[in-house]
C-alpha positions in Angstrom: 1.3 -6.6 1.9 3.3 -5.2 4.8 6.7 -6.7 5.6 7.9 -7.3 9.1 10.0 -4.1 9.3 7.0 -2.0 8.3 5.0 -3.4 11.3 7.4 -1.6 13.7 7.0 1.8 12.0 4.3 4.4 12.6 2.0 5.5 9.8 2.9 9.2 10.4 5.3 11.3 12.4 3.4 14.1 14.2 5.1 17.6 14.4 3.9 20.9 15.9 4.9 24.4 14.9 3.8 27.3 17.0 2.7 30.6 15.4 5.3 33.3 16.0 3.6 36.2 14.3 2.2 37.3 10.9 3.8 38.5 7.7 2.8 41.6 5.8 0.1 39.8 4.0 -1.5 38.6 7.3 -0.4 35.0 7.0 0.8 33.1 10.0 4.6 32.8 10.5 5.6 29.5 12.1 8.5 28.4 14.2 10.5 25.3 13.3 8.3 22.2 13.7 9.1 19.9 16.6 8.2 16.2 16.6 5.7 15.5 19.3 4.4 12.0 18.6 3.3 9.5 16.0 0.2 7.8 14.5 0.4 4.0 14.7 -1.6 1.5 12.7 -4.4 -0.4 14.5 -4.0 -4.2 14.9 -5.8 -7.0 13.2 -6.4 -5.0 9.9 -8.7 -2.4 11.5 -8.9 0.9 9.7 -7.5 4.1 11.0 -4.7 4.8 13.4 -3.9 5.6 17.0 -2.4 9.0 17.8 0.3 8.9 20.5 1.6 12.2 21.7 4.8 12.3 23.7 4.5 16.1 24.2 1.3 18.3 24.3 2.4 21.9 23.6 0.4 24.5 25.6 0.0 26.5 22.3 -1.9 23.5 20.9 -4.7 24.0 23.5 -4.8 27.7 22.7 -5.0 27.2 18.9 -1.7 29.0 18.5 0.1 26.5 16.2 -0.2 23.9 13.5 0.1 20.1 13.5 1.9 18.4 10.6 1.5 14.7 9.7 4.5 13.3 7.7 4.0 9.9 6.2 6.5 7.2 7.1 8.0 4.7 4.7 10.6 2.0 5.3 13.3 3.9 3.6 12.7 7.5 4.9 11.0 6.6 8.2 9.4 10.1 8.0 12.1 11.8 10.1 13.3 15.3 9.4 16.6 14.8 11.0 
């Protein structure tokens, strides 16, 4: 059961890190992730979530980066600050 405080929290924080190059093994090297939005629960007990992006990085449209979803809880709130 969710408490009142949890109703005001997103399910996930959404971050994006652009690809800055490759290492010697050919793996992508990433820039520091930047928070770009959140995933919010749907109302009335519906399954899934609603993605809200505050920023849409141009690198996202060019497949030159990675999206991270970080779960939010009432203690941590999912922030990386």
